[in-house]
Every structure is written in structure tokens, then in C-alpha cells.
C-alpha positions as CSV (number, residue, x, y, z in Angstrom):
1,M,0.0,0.0,0.0
2,R,2.8,2.4,0.9
3,K,4.5,1.7,-2.5
4,L,1.2,2.6,-4.2
5,A,1.0,5.9,-2.3
6,I,4.6,6.8,-3.2
7,A,4.0,5.9,-6.9
8,A,0.9,8.1,-6.9
9,C,2.9,11.1,-5.6
10,F,5.5,10.6,-8.4
11,L,2.8,10.4,-11.0
12,A,1.0,13.5,-9.7
13,A,4.1,15.7,-9.6
14,P,4.4,16.2,-13.4
15,A,0.7,17.1,-13.5
16,L,1.1,19.7,-10.8
17,A,4.2,21.1,-12.5
18,E,2.4,21.4,-15.8
19,M,-0.5,23.2,-14.0
20,Q,1.9,25.7,-12.5
21,M,3.6,26.2,-15.8
22,A,0.2,26.8,-17.4
23,R,-0.6,29.4,-14.6
24,D,2.7,31.1,-15.2
25,A,2.2,31.2,-19.0
26,F,-1.3,32.6,-18.4
27,Q,0.1,35.4,-16.1
28,R,2.6,36.3,-18.8
29,G,-0.2,36.5,-21.4
30,Q,1.0,33.4,-23.3
31,F,-2.4,32.1,-24.0
32,T,-1.5,29.7,-26.8
33,R,1.1,28.1,-24.6
34,T,-1.4,28.1,-21.7
35,V,-4.0,26.2,-23.8
36,A,-1.3,23.7,-24.9
37,L,-0.3,23.0,-21.3
38,L,-3.9,22.8,-20.0
39,T,-5.4,20.6,-22.7
40,P,-3.9,17.3,-21.5
41,A,-4.9,18.0,-17.9
42,A,-8.4,18.9,-19.0
43,Q,-8.6,15.8,-21.1
44,S,-7.7,13.8,-18.0
45,G,-10.5,15.4,-16.0
46,N,-8.7,18.1,-14.1
47,A,-11.5,20.6,-13.1
48,E,-9.1,23.5,-12.7
49,A,-7.7,23.0,-16.2
50,E,-11.2,22.7,-17.6
51,F,-12.3,25.9,-15.8
52,L,-9.3,27.9,-17.1
53,L,-9.8,26.6,-20.7
54,G,-13.4,27.5,-20.4
55,R,-12.6,31.1,-19.4
56,I,-9.9,31.4,-22.1
57,Y,-12.3,30.3,-24.8
58,M,-15.2,32.4,-23.4
59,L,-13.0,35.6,-23.4
60,G,-11.1,34.8,-26.6
61,L,-7.7,35.2,-24.9
62,G,-5.1,34.7,-27.6
63,H,-7.5,33.6,-30.3
64,P,-11.1,34.4,-31.4
65,V,-13.9,34.0,-28.9
66,D,-15.4,30.5,-28.9
67,T,-18.3,30.5,-26.4
68,L,-19.6,27.1,-27.4
69,R,-16.3,25.5,-26.6
70,G,-15.9,27.7,-23.5
71,V,-19.3,26.6,-22.1
72,E,-18.5,22.9,-22.7
73,F,-15.3,23.3,-20.6
74,L,-17.2,25.2,-17.9
75,K,-19.9,22.4,-17.8
76,R,-17.3,19.8,-17.3
77,A,-15.5,21.7,-14.5
78,A,-18.8,22.7,-12.9
79,G,-20.0,19.1,-12.9
80,R,-16.8,18.1,-11.1
81,G,-17.7,20.6,-8.3
82,H,-15.5,23.6,-9.3
83,P,-17.1,26.6,-7.6
84,A,-15.9,29.3,-10.0
85,A,-16.9,27.2,-13.0
86,Q,-20.3,26.8,-11.4
87,L,-20.6,30.6,-11.1
88,H,-19.5,31.3,-14.6
89,L,-21.7,28.6,-16.0
90,S,-24.6,30.2,-14.2
91,K,-23.7,33.5,-15.9
92,S,-23.7,31.8,-19.3
93,Y,-27.1,30.3,-18.6
94,A,-28.4,33.7,-17.5
95,S,-27.2,35.4,-20.6
96,G,-27.4,32.6,-23.1
97,S,-23.8,33.0,-24.0
98,G,-22.5,29.9,-25.7
99,L,-25.9,28.3,-25.5
100,A,-29.0,28.1,-27.8
101,A,-30.9,30.5,-25.4
102,S,-30.8,31.7,-21.8
103,D,-32.2,29.4,-19.2
104,P,-33.2,31.1,-15.9
105,L,-33.8,27.8,-14.1
106,R,-30.3,26.4,-14.9
107,A,-28.8,29.8,-14.1
108,A,-30.3,29.7,-10.7
109,L,-29.3,26.1,-10.2
110,W,-25.7,26.7,-10.9
111,A,-25.7,30.0,-8.9
112,E,-27.1,28.1,-5.9
113,L,-24.4,25.5,-6.1
114,A,-21.7,28.1,-6.5
115,A,-23.0,30.0,-3.5
116,Q,-23.1,26.9,-1.4
117,A,-19.4,26.3,-2.4
118,K,-18.7,29.9,-1.5
119,A,-17.5,31.1,-4.9
120,E,-16.5,34.7,-4.8
121,G,-19.4,36.9,-6.0
122,A,-21.9,33.9,-6.1
123,A,-24.2,35.2,-3.3
124,A,-25.0,38.5,-5.2
125,H,-25.4,36.7,-8.5
126,L,-27.7,34.1,-6.8
127,A,-29.9,36.9,-5.5
128,Q,-30.4,38.2,-9.0
129,Q,-31.1,34.8,-10.5
130,R,-33.7,34.1,-7.8
131,R,-35.5,37.3,-8.8
132,N,-35.5,36.2,-12.4
133,L,-37.3,32.8,-11.7
134,S,-40.9,32.3,-12.5
135,E,-43.0,30.6,-9.8
136,Q,-43.1,27.4,-11.8
137,D,-39.2,27.4,-12.0
138,K,-38.9,28.1,-8.3
139,S,-40.9,25.0,-7.5
140,R,-38.7,23.0,-10.0
141,L,-35.4,24.3,-8.5
142,V,-35.6,22.4,-5.2
143,P,-35.7,18.9,-6.6
144,L,-33.1,19.7,-9.2
145,L,-30.8,21.0,-6.5
146,S,-31.2,17.8,-4.5
147,D,-30.3,15.7,-7.6
148,Y,-27.2,17.8,-8.3
149,R,-26.1,17.8,-4.7
150,R,-26.2,14.0,-4.7
151,H,-24.1,13.9,-7.8
152,L,-21.6,16.6,-6.8
153,F,-21.3,15.7,-3.1
154,P,-22.1,12.0,-2.9
155,F,-20.5,11.5,0.5
156,S,-22.1,14.5,2.3
157,P,-24.9,13.8,4.8
158,E,-28.3,15.2,3.5
């Protein structure tokens, strides 16, 4: 068992180093390099890499804006429980950016999850999203939240 834990540490070290190199490249404005460094991590399910790629594509940093691709990365990261991705996905659902149309129910759902995870700015965004919900959507939100909580936090007591 100890050998397995040591092996896991050695395997994780390159991934952590690549994430740090990606963050450094991002800070220097080297967005093409950042995307190249983040892509393997995102393909391996790294939520932070998915979130950063989502933001890069949504904002068009270093290349043309690609909101469809950006939202796909945000969805993946949000589904893995990344609080900032949940907040930005909520904003996309609220505006319809990268989607076929806006969806106030999904915007409120992801805002609720982001606020519960204490994402910066999520509480104020959530208040706005709650005001935008119809009465029918308000009643649909509670069961949806329960389903998502079970998926995102499977080991938390209800």
C-alpha cells in the first residue's frame, strides 16, 4: 500500500508542475502556450484546467472567442464541483452566451451550487437569479438542487 501511495505522488508531480507552468504562462499572457499546457490535464478530468480553458475560450484570450467550446469546458468543470466554474456557467445560462438560449432555471441552479461552495461573488449573483425565476421554475429548483447535490457531493450527509 505504501508503494502505491509513493507511486501516486511521483505520477502527480508532473501534472502539478504542468498546471503551475500553465498558470505562469497565463500570467505572462502566453495564451497559446497556456492552452497547450492545460489541454492534457483537462482531457484527464482536471477541473481547474477545464475551468481555465473555459474562461480562455469564453473571453477569446489569444484567439477568437469560442463561447460554445468555453461553455463545454465550464460544464465539465462545474460538474466536477469547481465553484468558480459553477458561477461562470450560471452566468452563461443567465445570458445565453455559448448556448442556444438563456435558461433562468439552470442559471439559478448553478448559482445556488456556486453560492453553497462559497465562490466569490456567487451570493449576489444568486440573489439576481432568484429574482428572475418564474413561480413554476422556483418549484422545480428544489428537486433539481437535490439531484445535483447528490451527484456533486455523494459522501455528504443530507
